[in-house]
N, C-alpha and C positions, 0 to 999 in steps of 0.2 A: 504493500499500499504506500509506504514511504518512497520507494523507488518510482512510483508512478507519479506522486506529487512532486518529486524533484525534477521532473522532466520540464517543468515550467511552461507548459502548453495548456490550451484549453481542450482538455482530454475529450469532453463531450462533443464539442463541435468538430474536432479532428476525427473522431470515430464516425460520427453522423455523415460526414462528407467524404470519407474514405472509400477509394475503389476497392473492389473485391480483388482478393489475392488470386494469382493463377498458378501459384506454387503448389503442386500436389501434396507435398509433405506438410506444408502449413495447413492446408485444408483438412488433412487426416488429423493432424494434431488438435486443431480447433474443434473438430467433430468428436474426437475422444473425450474432451473435457465436456462437451454438451451431453454426450451419453452419461458421463460419470456423475454430474452434478445432482440430477434428480435422485439417484439412489443414495448418495451421501446425504442428501437432505432428509429423505424419508426415513433413513436408518439412524439419524440423529448424530452423525459423525461431522460435527460442526467445524472443529478446527481444519479437518481435511477439505471440508466444503469451501470454506473461506480461501483457503490456500489454493484451491483449484480455480476459483473464480478470479482470484489475483493473477495467477500465472496465466490464465486465458487471456485476461485484458492485456497483459503485458506483451504476449505474443502478438495480439492483434495490432498493438501500437507499433510493434517492431517489424511486422511483416505483412500487414493488409488485413482487410476485413473479410469476413464471411458470415453468412446469415445464422450459422450454427452457433455463433459465440454470444447472440442476443441473451441467452439465458444468464450468462456470467454477469451481466450488467444489473440484472435484477438482485442477484446475490450480492453484488458489490454494494447496492443500495441497501440491503438488509444488514450487512455487516457494519456500514457507516451509521446506520439507525441505531443499531445495539450500541455503538460507541457515543450515541447522542448527538452526532454531527448530522443533523437532519437537512441542513441546507445542501451539502453535497449528496446525501443519500437521495434527495428528490430529483437532483440532476441525473443520477444514474437511472432512476425509475423513469424519467421523462425520455432519457435516451432509449431505454428499452421499449418504451411505448412507441416512440417515433420510428424506431427500426422495425418494429412488429408491423406497424402500419405501413411501412415502406415496402416490406417484403411479405405481403399477406399470403395465408394459406400454404405456408412452408413449415417444415420442421422447426427451423429457427424461430420463426414468429410464434408458433404453438407453444414452444418451450419458454420463450421469453414472455409471453402473456400468461402462462402458467406461473412462471416464477413472480410475475407482478401481483397476481391476485393472492398468492400465498404470502409474499413477503412484504409487499410495499403499499398497496392501495388503502389499507385500513387507516394509515396515518392521516390522509387528507380527504378521504372520499367517504360519501354517504353509503351505508350498506347496499341501498338500491343500485347505485352505480356500480359497485363491485359485483353484484349479481349480474347485471347487464353485461359487463366485460367478462365474467365467467362464462356466460352462454356463448359470447364471442370466441373464446378461447376453446371451448368444446367444440363448437362448429368448425373452427380452424383445423383442430386436430382430425376431425372426422373428414374433412375435406382433402387433407394432404396425407391421410394415413397414419399420423402419429397418435394411436389410439391410446397408448400408455399415458401421455400427457394430457390427452383429452379427458381420460378418466380421473386423473389427479385434480383437474380443475373443478370437478364436482365437490371436492371437499370445502373450499372457501365458499362455493355457491351455497351449500347447505349452512355453513356456519353463520355467513352473514344474513340468511333468511332466519336463522334463529336470533340473532342479534336483534334484528328489527322486530321480530315477534308479531308480524303482521297477519299471518293466516298459516295456522299449523298444517293444514291440508295441503297447501302449496309446498311446504317444506317435505312433507310426507310423499308427495308425488316426486320431488326432486330425489329423494332418497331411494324410492323404488325404481326411478329411471336409472340412477347410478348403479344400482344392483343388477338390473337386466342387462345394461349395457357392459358392465364389467364382467359379470358371469359369462356373457356370451363370447367375450375375447379373452378370458381367463385372466383378468386384470385383478391380482389378489390384493394389491395395495388399496385400490379404489374400492373394492368389495369391503374391505376393513373399515374404511372411512364411513361408508353408508351404514353399515351394521352398528357402528359406534353412535352415530347420530340417532338411529332408531332406538337402540337400548338406552342411551344416555338421556334423551330429551323428548322423543315423540311418544314413545310408549308410556312414560310417567305422566304425561299430560292427557292421555286418553283413558277412556273408561271400558272395561270389559275387553281388554286387549291380551293376545297371547304374547308372553314375554320371550325375547330371544334368550337363550341359554348362555349367559356372557362369561361365565367363569372359565370355561373351556376354550372360549374364543380369545379371551386375555392371555392364557398360557400360550396359545398358538401364535398369537401376535408377538409375544415376547420372544418365543423360539425363532420366529421368522424375522426378527428385527423390525417388525411394523410398529415402530415407536409412536408414530404420529396417530395411528388408530387408538392404541392404548391410552395415549395421553388425552386425546380428544374426548374418549368415553369418560374418563374420571372428571374432567372439567365439566361436561355437560351433565353428568349425574350429580355432581356436586351442586351445580345450579338448581336442578330440579329439586333436590333435598332442601336446599335453602328456601326456595319459593314456598314449599309445603311446610316451613317451620321446623324442619327435621335438622337441626343445626348440628348435632353431634355426628350425625351420618354425614352431613356436608363437610365436616371437619376431617373425617376419615378419607373422603374422596380427595380433598385438597392435599392431604399429607401424601397420598398415593401418587398424585400427579408429580411430585418431585422428582421421582426417578426418571420420568419420561420428558422433563422440560427441554432436555437437549433436541428432542424430536419435534418440539413446538417452535423453537426459537422465538423470534419476536413476530408471532402472527396474532391474528384477532382472538384466538382462544387463550393465548398466554397472557394477554392483556386483561381478559375476563377473568382469568385466574387470579392476577394481582387485585383486581377489584373485589372478587368474591371473598378473598382472604380478609380484607378490611370489614366488609358487610357482615360476614359470619362471625368474626371476633367481637364486633360490637354487640351482637346478639348473645353471644356465649358470656360475654362480660355482665350484660344486664341480667342474665339468668343465674349468675354466681358461679358459672362453670370455669371461668379462666380469668386471670388477672385480679390480684387483690385490690388494687387502686385504680383510678383513673389515670394516674401518671404512667403506671406500668403499661396499661392499655395503649396509651398514645404514643409512648416510646416504641411499641412493637409495631403499631400500624402506621406510624408517621412516614417511614421510607416508602411504603405501597402507595400511600396517598400522594406522595410527592411524584411517584413515576405516573399515576393515573392523571394528575393534574397536568403534567407535561405533555402527556400523550393527548388529553382533551384539547389542549391548546392549539394542537396541529391542524385539527379538522372536527367534523361534526360527529363522528361515530360514537364516541364516548361521552360527549357533552350531557345527554340526559341521564346517563349512568353516574356521571360525577356529581350532578345535582341531586340525584337520589342519595349518593354517599354523604353529601353535605347535609341533607336533611336528616339522615339516620345519626350522624355524628351530633348534630345539635339536639336530637331528641334524647340521645344517651347521656350527653355531657353537657348540654346547654339549657335553654328554657323553652317553654311551651310555645310562646308567641312566635319566636324566631324559628322554631322547628315547623310550625304551621305554615308560615311564610315560605320557608325552603321547599317544603312538600309541593306547595302550590306553583312555586317556579318550576320545580321538577315536572309536574304534570303538564304545565304549559309546554315546556321543551319536548317532552315525550310526545305530546299531541301534534306540535309542529312538525316533528320528524317521522310521524306516523309509526311510533314504537307502541304498537296497540297493547301487547302483553305487559310491557313495563308501565305503561299508563294505568292499566287496570291494577296491577299491584300497588302502585303509588297511591291510587284511590283507596284501596284496602288499608294500607299503612296509615293514611291521614285519618281514616274513619276510626282506626284503633287508637290513635293519638287522642282524638277528640272524645271518644268514649272513655278512656282512661282518666281524662281530665274532667269529666262530667260536663263536656261542651256539646253544643249542637251545631249544626245538623249532621250527625255521623252517618244517618240513614241514606242521605244524598250520595255520599262517597261509596257506600256499601252497594247501593243500586247502580252506580256507574261502574264499580269495579266488576260486578256480575255481568253487566251489559258488554263490557269490553273483553272479558274472558269468553263470553259466548261468541263476540264477533271474530275473535281470532281462533275459535274452536279449540280452546284449552278446556275441554269439558269436564275433566276431573278437577281442575282448579276451581271452576264455577261451582261444581257440586260441593267441594270442600269448604268454600266460602259460605254458601248457603246452610250447610250443615253446622258451621261455627256460629252463624248468626241467624238461626232460624226465625225469631220473632220479627226480623226486618223483611222477611220474604213471604209472609203470610199474605194471601191474596187480599187485595184491597186495603191493606193495612198502611196507613199514612206514614210515610217516612219524611216527609217535607214539613217543616215547622210552619210554613205558610198556612197549611190546612188547620193547624192547631189555633189560629189567631182567634177563632170564633168560640173557643171554649171559655166557660165561665171565668171571669177574673183576668182573662188574658188581655183585655182591652178596657179601657175607661170609658165604657159605652155612654155614661151621662154627658161627656164632653163631645160626643159625635151628634150629629143630626140624623136621628134614627128614622124620622119620616122621610128625609130625602134618600136615605139608603134603601129603604123599602120601596119608595116610588121607582128609584133608578134601577134596582134589581127586578121590579116587575116589568119596567120598560125593556130591559135587556131580554128577559125571559120570554117576552110576547113575540119576539121575532123568531121564525124558523128558517127562511131563506138565507143562505149563507152570506152573500154579500151585504143584504139589508142588515144582518146580525152584527157584521164586522163594523159597518158605518154606525150602528147604534152604540156598539161598545165605545167606539173612538169618541163619538159626540159626548156620551156621558162622562167618560174619564177627563176629557179636555175641559169640560165645563167644571167638574169638581175639584180638579187638581191645580189648576192656574198654569197649565203648560202652555208654551208658545208653539211647540212642535211636537208631534206625537206619531209613533210608529208601532203598529201591531204586526208581529212576526209570527207566523205558524210554522212548526217543524214538519217537514216531509223527509222521513228517513233520517240521514245524517245531516241534512241541509236545512237552512232557514230561508223562509221567502216573506218578503214584506207584502202582506195582504190588505192593509189599510194604512193610510197615513192622513194626517190633518195638520194644517199650518195656520195660525190665528190670522195672519196677514194675507193669506191666499183667498182670492175671490170665490175660488171653486169650493163646494161643500167637501166633506170628507171623501178622498178617493179610494176605491178599491182597486187593487192591481195584484200582479203575481210576479215580483221581481226578486230574484236572488240577492241575498245579502251582499255578496262580494261584488255585484254589479251596481249596487246603490251608492249615491252620494249624499252627503250632508249628515249622515247618521254615524255615530262612532262604532265601527265594527268590533273593536277590540272589547268594548264594554259589553256589548251584546253577546259576544262569543263567551266571555267570562261568565256571565250570568247563566247562559245556557248550559255550559259546561259544569258549573259548580252548583246551580240552583240557589245561590245566594243572590239577595238583592244588592243593588248599588245605589247609594244615595250620596251625591255630591253636592256642596253648596259653592265652590269656586273651582270647578273642573280644570279650567285652563291655568290655574295659579298653584294648585296644591293637590295631593293625592297621587296614587300610583299611575294614573292615567294622564297627568299634566303635560307630559312630553309627546303624547300620541299625536300624529300628524292630523287626524280627523278633529280632535279637540282644539288644537291650535288654528286649524284652517277656519272654524267657525266660532272660535273664542267662546266655547260653551262655559256657561256658568253654572246653573242648577241642573242636575240630571237625577232622574228617578227611573230605574230600570229594574224590572220585576219578572221573575219566571211565572208563567201561567201553568199552574200544576192542577192535574185531575187524578185523584186516586194514586199518587206517587209517580205519575208519568208527566213529564213536562210537554206540555201542549204547545207551548210557544213562549214569546217574550212580549212585554210591553215596554217601550222605551219612551219616556217623556223628557223634554228639555225645555229650558228657559234661558236663552242667550243673553237676556238683558238684565235679569234680576238675580242677585245672589241669595241662597237660602230660600227659593221659591217654594220648595217642597217641604213644608214643615212637618213634624211628626203626625199632627192630626190629619193632614191632607194625605200623608203617606199611608196611614192606617185605613182611611176611607177608600183609598184607591186598591189597597190589598184586598179589602172586603168585597169591593166590586168585582175584582178579577177572579175571586173564588166562584162568584156566580157566573161570571163571563166563561170560566174554564168548563163549567158543566154544560154551559149552552153551546159553546164551540164543539165540544166532543159530541154532544147530542145531534148537532147539525151535521157533523161528519159522518156519524152513523147512519142518520137518515139518507144522506146522499148515497151511500154504499148500499143501503137497502133498496133504492130506487134503481141503481144500476143492476143489482142482481135480480130484481123482479121485473125488470123491463118497463 
């Protein structure tokens, strides 16, 4: 490595623009390294791996380029990354990517792309981007006939699908495809990778599934030097144990990984291993299973936290997990308010990056935090966790959650505190205009036709709240649509429409998304000057002052959102006006849901 640096040239541009060697001996020598490197990597022979990559690069600089040497550059990037020299590591990654694109559907390109997805991309790329590149690498191998490296690229494909946790069935399909392809062409390395993912992650998340007999396979992998298969199994199984609260079993898997780390080098699974060590130690400390004091705990987990923070600073892949780590750390060693804020930040990050499983687990953790502190509304987060586990098809995790908190999942049992506002003593009813509430509620209930109902709701709440602008949004699947809006200075009456939230102007989308996601109301007196949304572009563009944003809830289900604004007056939505609006929206939720059901009945009956 030092000899290459001592040449004083721009190594990357030199190689990228270098003509192919015509010397047969050089070509054979470079091809030899190209054949050797994958086996060294998969067998965990790291010193020999780095030496081969360095020698291959030196031969290339001395005697000319050949497409077979591309793999070496991804390993050079891996070595520099392990040393923390990420700027140079990224240059070698970019060189390998450029050369793979320049010489497509060749053995060299396939091996280079395989090296990139195993060793490099997880530092700067989102899992979705890595999955896409894996698919290209697999296709490249099939096109040129390099089936061995095509099979190996299924490994990072499956691992990054697991990291994102978007859809277990997609991961299951990828593992099944890898097995079929690898068995067909007798590719034992990639067979092991697929079996490790099945046994370590897929099966623990599914219900009523036949388990792969893993102990014999572990012995066989070790005998065959399939270090990456064994190591990946223990990392994934440790993660599964952790998410099910089986922290001592997770600890056993974490310890078992140690002997296989040489086969994982610096790939996405090894980074997850460092992360999991911290998370699991925090739980073991909390249960009195490890570390006598917080100081001992922090001394042990500190180096791993530093590693995860450094990696997360490079790209998006670990950022939601780092936010989770910080939330857990604050929960165990800090205070309730800061921990709650950290969890909400982590949930937002996981949602933005479509980390569905992690987002579900974060909601579950936040619910447990609130429950332990006697705070509300824990039911909102439990319901959201169950929804997200169902969405990503982690069926056993959803069942475990519902079994752990059965009272929150009884049919029609209200989990949202907004429904409780009408219980005796929860509101100072003598301070409210009861006659007005009754008349307004009857007015809303009298409408059956959908658009007329939405207009009536908007008219009533605009009148009672003192809002200047109002938006009524209804949820359709995972999306929100503005179905009615009203503006005091607009000559037109309340308008009904069907516009997606992301397409709308004037409304603060961040506030609406926050309320829809958490089920918590937002009341702001000086939105553009203070509070967590003060720097939001929508808030600043309209110079919002007063904001009242409420979830519309019917039997624990979020039907939609009401967002009211006053851009002229600070503190427009007093506690009294907010209470009146909340009570009206309880009636509105019933009417909106009844109207929806009536519309569906008409469609069914013709």
